[in-house]
C-alpha positions in Angstrom: 20.7 -63.3 44.7 18.8 -60.3 46.1 17.9 -57.0 44.6 19.5 -54.1 46.4 17.8 -50.8 45.4 20.5 -48.9 47.4 22.9 -49.3 44.5 22.4 -47.7 41.0 24.8 -48.2 38.1 24.3 -45.9 35.1 25.7 -45.8 31.5 26.1 -47.5 28.2 25.0 -51.0 27.1 26.3 -52.2 23.8 27.2 -55.1 21.5 30.8 -56.3 21.6 31.9 -58.2 18.5 34.8 -60.4 19.5 37.2 -61.7 16.9 37.7 -65.4 16.2 41.5 -64.9 16.6 44.1 -62.2 17.4 44.9 -59.7 14.8 43.7 -56.4 13.2 40.2 -55.8 11.9 41.6 -56.1 8.4 42.7 -59.6 9.1 39.8 -61.1 11.1 37.1 -62.8 9.1 34.4 -63.5 11.8 33.2 -62.3 15.2 31.1 -63.5 18.0 28.3 -61.2 19.3 28.5 -60.5 23.1 26.7 -58.1 25.4 29.0 -55.4 26.7 29.4 -51.8 27.9 31.4 -51.1 31.1 28.5 -50.0 33.3 26.4 -52.9 32.1 29.3 -55.2 33.0 29.5 -53.7 36.4 25.8 -54.1 37.0 25.8 -57.7 36.0 29.0 -58.3 37.9 27.3 -57.0 41.1 24.3 -59.3 40.4 26.7 -62.3 40.0 28.3 -61.5 43.3 24.9 -61.6 45.0 23.8 -57.9 45.1 21.6 -56.9 42.2 21.6 -53.1 41.6 19.3 -50.8 39.7 20.7 -50.1 36.2 19.9 -47.1 34.1 20.8 -47.4 30.4 19.4 -46.6 26.9 19.5 -48.9 23.9 18.0 -48.7 20.4 14.5 -50.1 19.7 16.2 -52.6 17.4 17.1 -56.3 17.5 20.4 -55.6 19.3 18.6 -53.4 21.9 16.0 -56.1 22.6 18.7 -58.7 22.9 20.6 -56.6 25.4 17.4 -56.0 27.5 16.7 -59.7 27.6 20.3 -60.4 28.6 20.2 -57.9 31.4 16.9 -59.1 32.8 18.0 -62.7 32.5 20.9 -61.7 34.7 18.4 -60.5 37.3 18.4 -56.8 36.6 15.1 -54.9 36.7 14.0 -53.3 33.5 12.7 -50.2 35.3 15.4 -48.0 33.9 16.3 -49.9 30.7 15.1 -47.4 28.1 14.4 -48.1 24.4 15.1 -45.2 22.0 12.9 -45.4 18.9 15.0 -42.8 17.0 18.5 -44.2 17.6 20.4 -47.4 17.1 22.3 -49.5 19.7 26.0 -48.9 19.9 28.4 -51.5 18.4 32.0 -52.1 19.3 34.4 -54.3 17.4 37.2 -55.7 19.6 40.7 -56.8 18.5 43.1 -58.8 20.6 46.9 -59.1 20.6 48.7 -62.4 21.5 48.5 -61.5 25.2 44.7 -60.9 25.2 45.0 -57.1 25.4 42.4 -55.4 23.3 41.5 -52.3 21.3 38.0 -51.1 20.3 36.5 -49.7 17.1 33.2 -48.1 18.0 30.0 -47.4 15.9 28.5 -44.8 18.3 27.6 -41.7 16.3 24.3 -40.5 17.8 23.4 -43.9 19.2 21.0 -44.5 22.0 23.4 -44.4 24.9 24.6 -41.0 23.8 21.0 -39.8 24.3 20.5 -40.4 28.1 18.5 -37.5 29.4 19.0 -35.5 32.7 16.5 -36.0 35.4 15.5 -39.6 34.5 16.4 -40.8 38.0 13.9 -39.0 40.2 14.6 -37.5 43.6 12.7 -40.2 45.5 14.8 -42.9 43.9 18.0 -41.0 44.7 17.0 -40.4 48.3 16.8 -44.2 48.8 20.2 -44.9 47.2 23.5 -45.4 49.0 25.8 -45.8 46.1 25.9 -44.6 42.5 28.4 -45.7 39.9 29.1 -44.1 36.5 31.7 -44.3 33.8 33.5 -41.9 31.4 32.0 -43.1 28.1 28.7 -41.4 28.6 30.6 -38.1 29.3 32.1 -38.3 25.8 29.3 -36.7 23.8 25.6 -35.9 23.4 22.9 -35.3 26.0 24.5 -38.2 27.9 27.3 -35.9 29.1 24.8 -33.6 30.8 22.8 -36.5 32.1 25.8 -38.1 33.7 27.0 -34.9 35.3 23.4 -34.3 36.6 23.4 -37.7 38.1 26.8 -37.3 39.8 25.8 -33.9 41.2 22.4 -35.0 42.5 23.6 -38.2 43.9 26.2 -36.3 45.9 23.6 -33.9 47.2 21.4 -36.9 48.2 24.3 -38.3 50.3 25.2 -41.2 48.0 28.7 -42.6 47.6 29.6 -41.9 44.0 32.2 -44.0 42.2 33.7 -43.3 38.7 35.8 -45.1 36.1 37.1 -42.8 33.4 37.3 -45.8 31.1 39.4 -43.9 28.5 38.4 -44.6 24.9 40.4 -42.0 22.9 38.5 -42.7 19.7 35.3 -41.4 21.4 36.7 -38.0 22.3 37.4 -35.1 19.9 40.6 -34.3 21.8 42.7 -35.5 24.7 42.3 -32.1 26.3 38.5 -32.5 26.3 38.7 -35.9 27.9 40.9 -34.5 30.6 38.9 -31.4 31.3 35.5 -33.1 31.3 36.5 -36.0 33.5 38.5 -33.8 35.9 35.4 -31.7 36.4 33.3 -34.8 37.0 35.8 -36.1 39.6 35.0 -33.1 41.8 31.7 -34.8 42.6 33.2 -38.3 43.0 34.1 -40.2 46.2 35.8 -43.3 44.7 37.8 -43.4 41.5 39.1 -46.6 39.8 41.5 -46.1 36.9 44.7 -47.3 35.3 47.9 -45.3 35.7 47.7 -44.3 32.0 44.2 -43.0 32.5 45.3 -40.9 35.5 48.2 -39.5 33.5 45.8 -38.6 30.7 43.7 -36.7 33.2 46.7 -34.7 34.2 47.8 -36.3 37.4 51.5 -36.8 38.0 53.5 -39.5 39.8 56.3 -41.8 39.1 54.4 -44.9 40.2 50.8 -46.0 40.4 50.9 -45.4 44.1 52.0 -41.8 43.6 49.3 -41.3 41.0 46.7 -42.6 43.4 48.0 -40.3 46.1 47.8 -37.3 43.7 44.1 -38.1 43.0 43.2 -38.3 46.7 45.4 -35.3 47.8 43.2 -32.8 46.1 41.0 -30.4 48.1 37.9 -31.6 46.2 37.1 -34.9 44.7 37.8 -38.6 45.5 38.8 -39.6 49.0 39.7 -43.1 47.7 41.5 -44.2 44.5 42.1 -47.7 43.1 44.8 -47.8 40.5 44.9 -51.1 38.5 48.2 -52.5 37.1 46.9 -55.3 35.0 48.6 -58.6 35.7 50.9 -56.9 38.3 48.0 -56.2 40.7 46.6 -53.0 42.0 47.0 -50.3 44.6 44.5 -48.4 46.8 44.9 -45.1 48.4 42.4 -43.9 51.0 42.4 -40.4 52.3 41.6 -39.1 55.8 37.9 -38.7 54.9 37.5 -42.3 53.6 35.1 -44.3 55.9 36.5 -47.7 55.0 37.5 -50.0 57.8 39.2 -49.3 61.1 41.9 -46.7 61.3 40.9 -44.9 58.0 38.1 -42.6 59.1 39.5 -39.5 60.7 43.1 -40.6 60.0 45.6 -37.8 59.6 47.4 -39.3 56.6 46.8 -41.3 53.5 46.5 -45.1 53.8 48.1 -47.1 51.0 47.5 -50.7 50.3 49.1 -52.8 47.4 48.4 -56.3 46.1 50.2 -58.4 43.5 48.3 -59.8 40.6 47.2 -63.4 40.3 48.9 -65.7 37.8 46.3 -67.1 35.4 46.1 -68.2 31.8 44.7 -65.0 30.2 42.4 -65.4 27.3 40.7 -62.0 27.1 41.1 -58.9 29.2 37.8 -57.4 28.1 35.7 -56.5 31.2 38.4 -57.2 33.8 38.4 -53.6 35.0 34.6 -53.7 35.2 34.8 -56.9 37.2 37.2 -55.1 39.5 34.7 -52.2 40.0 31.9 -54.7 40.9 34.3 -56.1 43.5 35.0 -52.7 44.9 31.4 -51.8 45.3 30.4 -55.1 46.7 33.2 -55.1 49.3 33.1 -51.5 50.4 29.3 -51.3 50.6 29.5 -54.5 52.6 31.8 -52.9 55.2 35.0 -54.6 54.1 38.4 -53.0 54.7 40.4 -51.4 51.8 42.9 -54.3 52.0 40.2 -57.0 51.7 38.5 -55.0 49.0 41.7 -54.8 47.0 42.4 -58.5 47.4 38.9 -59.7 46.4 38.5 -57.3 43.5 41.8 -58.4 42.1 40.7 -62.0 42.2 37.4 -61.2 40.5 39.3 -59.4 37.7 41.8 -62.2 37.3 39.0 -64.8 36.9 37.3 -62.7 34.3 40.4 -62.8 32.0 40.4 -66.6 31.8 37.3 -66.7 29.5 36.2 -64.9 26.4 33.9 -61.9 26.7 33.2 -59.4 29.4 29.7 -59.9 30.8 29.7 -63.6 30.1 33.0 -64.2 32.0 32.0 -62.5 35.3 32.2 -64.9 38.2 29.8 -65.6 41.1 30.7 -65.3 44.8 31.5 -69.0 45.3 33.8 -69.1 42.3 35.7 -66.2 43.8 35.9 -67.9 47.2 37.2 -71.1 45.6 39.8 -69.2 43.5 41.2 -67.4 46.5 41.2 -70.6 48.7 43.3 -72.4 46.0 45.8 -69.6 46.1 46.0 -68.9 49.8 
């Protein structure tokens, strides 16, 4: 594992409380504490895959916050941009599962530390050395963190970084669906690579009868992402790369959209928490490593599938050799 200061992931780190069994919060008696937060999962996922990024987050100066910092540094992440907030608590999320492992979240996030990220924390010198910046939609939901996230997107683009974005829709964190759509659509104008589900893209106002058409709608705009990955759960994913996308032979300078699709992997799903974040880690690892869109889609889908076979998000993220073995067995 090597530290790669050319990648920065930014956003929330929180505590996921996972239920002992499927069912609603009113029916579950006990929970396991697990580290979570989509950007934190992405950062640790990158480290597991052999490329350790910088990670900017903010947690409470409380037992949960200190536990999370220790977890992140144990995963190999630098604590350079792991901030403690003495005036706010760490965010908590209670997860519920249905019989298929799909989940819902109940957040305790009113004024918590990750809502208080401050603009300008990542200095110009650091940005100038970066090649890739990844952010998510949760820190756009409220508080100073919205301005901080937009500031980072804008300044990263000005510095020549590739910027990736996962809207990571959590309706309970937004005052209205219209606010989610308008804030995230504005943010997309500064983004190069978008990863989302079909439902999230529809919530953002994109139209299309299929995930492929939705991805094409994202990329077809005059401003915003040149590449879109649309995940389809167990059915796989689709990638759409526009003429300005620099990925692989035949894409840069092409006159039309390139579309790649892959089927999902058949696995015994236990918990889907973090699968999308694992997919994002796969995207960044592959594309920054010069892989084609097709190879990126295949490897990212495998990484996500492996993650669903264990409980938890961060704790289920695979390393590079596990991914290789998984794909060899299914080739």
